C-alpha positions, 0 to 999 in steps of 0.5 A: 500500500502506498500513500499518494498526494494528489493535486487536482485531485477534485478534478475529472481525473482526479476524482476517478483516479482517487477512487481507483487508488482506494479500491486497491487499498492505497491512501489518498491525500488531495491538495485543495485551495478549499478542502472539505474532506478530512483527506484534503489539505490546504494549499496555494502556490501562488502564496507559497502555503501548503499544509505540511501535514499533506506531505507527511509520509507520503510515497508518490505525488500525482501532479494533476493540477492545471487550469483548463486548457479549453475553459476560456479564451487564450488572453495573454493573462489566460496563457500565463495562467495555463502555464503558471498553474502547471509549472510554478506548482510543480516548482513549490511541491519540489521545493518543499519536498526538499525542504521537509526531506520527503522521502519520495518514491515517485513523482507522477505528472500529467502533460498533454500531446500537445507537447508535439505542437497543434498540427495536422501531418502525416507523422505519427509522433512518438515519445522522442519527438521534439516539442512544438514550437507553438503556445501548447508546446511551449506549456508542455515543454515547461510543464515537463521541465519543471516535473523533471527537476525531481530526478535530480533528487534521484526521484523517479519521474513519470510523465503521461502525454495525455489526449482527450479523456473520455468519461461518462460525465464531465469532460469533452465528451458532454460538450461534443453531445450536440443534437446534431453531431457533425466534424469540425473544419475539414474534418480530416484532422485526428483526435487523440483520445483515451478512456479516463479508466485506461488513463487512470490505470496508467497512473496506477501502474506508475505507482505499482509496477514503477512505470518510470519515463515519458509515455503517450497516454492515448488510445491505439485507435487513430480517428479523424474528426469525421470518424470520431463524430460519426461513432459518437452519433451512432452511440448516443443515437443522434443525426450525424451531419458529415459536413464540418463547422466551418473553420472561419466560424470556430476562430470567430468564436474560440480565437486562437483556441480554435486550433484544439479543434481544427488540427491534430495528428496521430500519437503513437503508443507503442513504447507504453504497449511494448515496453511496459506490456500495457494492454488497453481495456478500451483500445476502440472507439466504439467500445469506449463509447458503449461503456460510457453510455 
């Protein structure tokens, strides 16, 4: 049994991961700005504050905290918040665990497939690919650099570059369930997705099986915006319109953030499947959709 500290534990992934950890008899501690339960402790990295009791005897930190990438338009202020909420929090955790001499067995951090940049290309991106030169590439690169600090103290670091997380309620899938389902833009861009249980199992694997390194956390099922939308429409029994929502409309509505909807390439899962023999429970979109009804 391990004692696991989770940042962002009240979010979509954090809640599910907490349940799965507890079901496996692990102890979970959550950092929150507004703690409500007995296993939640207050912290505020912007004020350099943390209830130090949260760090007592912890074995692993799972760092999920971060302002939502797609929650609001990307103003300069919002962009800085997106970076700071990931990087400054990781820096703060590094400083406090070092100061308090916490004997960590591992630091496990979320990241995003935005690391490779928001582009649509013929390339299938593996973990060794260079970071993209756009905003999301910058965010993920700085995010991961902050996580890698822990390795300087001989603490194993695991980073999961995640795509769109599909869950039964909340998250991206709810927003996709429109009265008429249609692709976005050209419909040719790829959508990299993962079922929430597969993602949380990867986090469990990092703790229980010492999964260490950088891994793409997406399903091994290449779907374009058009094929994804068609499968979704069939699953929820709603009309499918094959003509995509025009790019210019999305750019007017979402501004620069529209790139999230209009671009996307294929992401390789070979490393985690071969090197760590990970077997996806939901490797196909249709199976994932059926489970999430």
